[in-house]
Backbone bond lengths (Angstrom), bond angles and torsions (degrees), N, CA, C in turn:
res aa  C-N    CA-C-N  psi(-1)  N-CA   C-N-CA  omega(-1)  CA-C   N-CA-C  phi
1 M - - - 1.482 - - 1.565 110.59 -
2 S 1.288 117.03 134.62 1.457 120.56 179.43 1.486 111.97 -73.26
3 E 1.321 115.86 138.94 1.428 123.35 177.17 1.549 112.08 -90.95
4 L 1.322 116.87 11.38 1.458 122.39 177.59 1.508 113.85 -52.30
5 P 1.326 118.74 -49.84 1.455 120.21 -178.91 1.563 112.97 -59.92
6 A 1.311 116.00 -41.41 1.414 120.28 178.72 1.490 112.21 -68.72
7 V 1.272 116.82 -41.32 1.518 119.77 176.75 1.470 112.41 -62.20
8 R 1.366 113.81 -42.94 1.493 118.72 175.32 1.518 112.72 -58.01
9 T 1.303 115.28 -40.29 1.503 120.26 178.60 1.468 109.82 -66.97
10 I 1.313 120.34 -43.27 1.435 124.10 -179.62 1.616 109.16 -61.63
11 L 1.344 114.61 -40.87 1.470 118.55 177.85 1.561 110.17 -65.20
12 R 1.367 114.07 -44.94 1.460 121.51 -178.65 1.508 110.20 -54.19
13 N 1.402 114.24 -52.24 1.431 120.29 -172.71 1.504 111.63 -75.47
14 T 1.285 121.18 -42.67 1.446 125.23 -177.08 1.527 112.88 -67.60
15 L 1.373 113.97 -42.87 1.432 120.30 -178.25 1.539 111.90 -91.50
16 Q 1.249 119.20 -0.73 1.497 126.58 -176.33 1.514 109.88 48.73
17 L 1.363 115.36 56.20 1.482 120.84 -179.57 1.469 113.07 -89.95
18 G 1.314 121.59 -13.31 1.444 123.48 179.13 1.523 110.58 56.22
19 A 1.273 118.46 -142.00 1.396 124.52 -174.40 1.531 115.57 -61.19
20 R 1.271 117.86 -21.24 1.461 127.07 -179.30 1.577 107.20 -55.06
21 A 1.326 114.37 -38.09 1.475 119.03 -174.34 1.527 110.78 -71.65
22 D 1.343 117.67 -21.02 1.498 119.82 -179.82 1.466 112.44 -62.65
23 A 1.339 118.97 -23.77 1.414 121.99 -178.15 1.586 111.92 -90.39
24 F 1.314 116.57 -1.97 1.438 119.20 -177.26 1.521 109.20 -71.25
25 S 1.338 115.64 130.08 1.493 123.61 172.60 1.547 106.31 -114.70
26 A 1.344 112.11 -178.96 1.453 116.84 -179.43 1.557 111.85 -62.12
27 S 1.331 115.83 -30.13 1.456 120.10 -178.78 1.525 116.14 -87.40
28 T 1.319 118.57 1.16 1.401 123.39 -179.09 1.573 109.50 -66.66
29 P 1.315 119.73 120.88 1.463 122.31 -179.46 1.577 106.07 -69.02
30 L 1.346 111.49 145.42 1.461 119.63 174.41 1.517 115.54 -112.27
31 L 1.246 116.14 -77.73 1.514 121.04 -175.21 1.556 110.30 -62.28
32 G 1.313 109.76 119.80 1.466 115.26 -177.78 1.484 114.66 93.14
33 H 1.349 119.78 -9.13 1.429 124.67 -175.54 1.538 111.79 -124.42
34 V 1.287 119.81 -25.32 1.436 125.92 175.45 1.505 106.29 -104.34
35 A 1.399 114.40 104.28 1.479 116.28 -174.77 1.519 115.55 -56.90
36 E 1.300 117.35 -29.42 1.449 120.53 179.79 1.557 113.99 -68.82
37 L 1.355 117.21 -18.84 1.421 120.38 -178.34 1.507 113.15 -88.01
38 D 1.285 116.35 78.09 1.483 122.14 174.61 1.502 107.05 -95.65
39 S 1.353 114.31 -174.12 1.481 118.33 -175.94 1.544 112.32 -62.39
40 M 1.324 117.15 -36.97 1.482 119.16 178.84 1.473 110.22 -68.99
41 A 1.342 117.75 -37.52 1.455 120.13 -179.39 1.535 111.43 -69.83
42 V 1.344 118.43 -28.77 1.400 121.32 175.30 1.539 109.39 -60.79
43 V 1.289 118.05 -45.66 1.449 122.98 176.55 1.506 110.67 -60.62
44 A 1.305 115.41 -43.70 1.524 118.02 178.58 1.537 112.14 -61.49
45 V 1.338 117.52 -43.47 1.437 122.88 178.45 1.543 111.37 -60.85
46 L 1.347 113.84 -47.32 1.511 117.69 175.62 1.473 112.60 -58.33
47 T 1.288 116.40 -41.99 1.472 118.51 -179.17 1.525 112.81 -64.53
48 A 1.371 115.06 -37.82 1.447 122.24 177.39 1.455 110.47 -66.54
49 I 1.361 117.48 -39.08 1.502 120.60 179.34 1.513 108.56 -67.69
50 E 1.348 118.41 -40.48 1.438 122.45 -178.80 1.545 109.29 -62.72
51 E 1.287 116.45 -44.31 1.464 123.73 -177.35 1.529 111.14 -68.02
52 H 1.380 116.77 -42.49 1.397 123.47 -177.58 1.569 114.42 -67.31
53 Y 1.326 112.38 -38.89 1.440 118.37 -178.38 1.588 116.31 -102.88
54 G 1.303 114.05 -5.06 1.423 118.86 -178.40 1.490 115.02 62.42
55 I 1.327 113.41 41.65 1.502 121.01 -178.28 1.552 105.26 -121.82
56 A 1.369 113.08 169.24 1.394 123.92 176.19 1.538 106.45 -119.55
57 V 1.351 117.75 129.17 1.433 121.34 176.41 1.531 109.87 -104.52
58 D 1.277 117.78 120.80 1.452 122.93 -178.66 1.563 106.52 -83.98
59 D 1.388 114.56 145.23 1.491 120.62 173.80 1.463 112.15 -51.86
60 G 1.297 120.07 -35.58 1.450 120.55 -175.94 1.491 112.57 -73.64
61 D 1.330 118.46 -12.23 1.463 122.22 176.21 1.525 114.09 -80.71
62 L 1.349 113.24 -12.13 1.474 117.62 -168.83 1.567 112.28 -98.32
63 S 1.236 114.07 147.66 1.476 122.51 168.91 1.520 109.34 -156.32
64 A 1.301 117.08 168.97 1.489 119.98 -177.73 1.501 108.88 -61.81
65 E 1.324 117.21 -29.75 1.476 120.48 -177.92 1.508 112.67 -62.13
66 V 1.330 116.93 -30.02 1.474 118.18 178.83 1.511 112.68 -60.80
67 F 1.334 115.34 -31.04 1.492 119.93 -178.64 1.521 111.97 -107.42
68 E 1.350 116.68 23.57 1.401 122.13 178.83 1.610 108.98 -66.35
69 T 1.302 115.25 -49.16 1.530 120.09 -177.53 1.548 107.23 -140.87
70 V 1.340 114.05 164.75 1.398 118.58 174.52 1.495 112.13 -57.52
71 G 1.340 116.96 -34.37 1.433 124.08 177.91 1.510 114.84 -62.82
72 T 1.373 113.80 -45.98 1.419 119.40 -176.95 1.563 111.80 -70.32
73 L 1.328 116.21 -29.41 1.451 121.53 172.96 1.539 108.97 -70.42
74 T 1.310 115.33 -41.94 1.507 117.32 177.70 1.463 110.74 -63.86
75 T 1.327 120.45 -45.31 1.447 120.52 177.58 1.511 114.18 -59.50
76 F 1.361 116.22 -37.72 1.394 120.35 176.49 1.573 110.78 -61.70
77 V 1.316 117.05 -46.23 1.441 122.99 179.56 1.538 107.56 -60.67
78 E 1.313 117.93 -49.98 1.481 120.63 -179.42 1.557 112.09 -58.34
79 S 1.313 117.61 -34.66 1.463 121.01 177.19 1.487 113.09 -68.14
80 K 1.336 114.57 -32.26 1.471 117.95 -177.88 1.469 112.57 -81.90
81 I 1.335 121.19 -24.12 1.428 122.18 -175.24 1.573 109.89 -100.51
82 S 1.347 119.01 -4.85 1.476 120.19 177.52 1.504 114.10 -85.93
């Protein structure tokens, strides 16, 4: 089962995007396209993901590509919980 709906909800709540997040698909660009997603917000989103899934994300697991699109972030989450 895809984690896309949960990732979209985490983004909506963490970045306070409201209904804007409802239109997010796997191909929606994030980093550099969603103004609310600055460096501090990346940390907040990662913290929310860790808390939601009960996982730990190591700094070495991260790159800008993880936050390229909603889909790449979802794929990252799915790889961490599998």
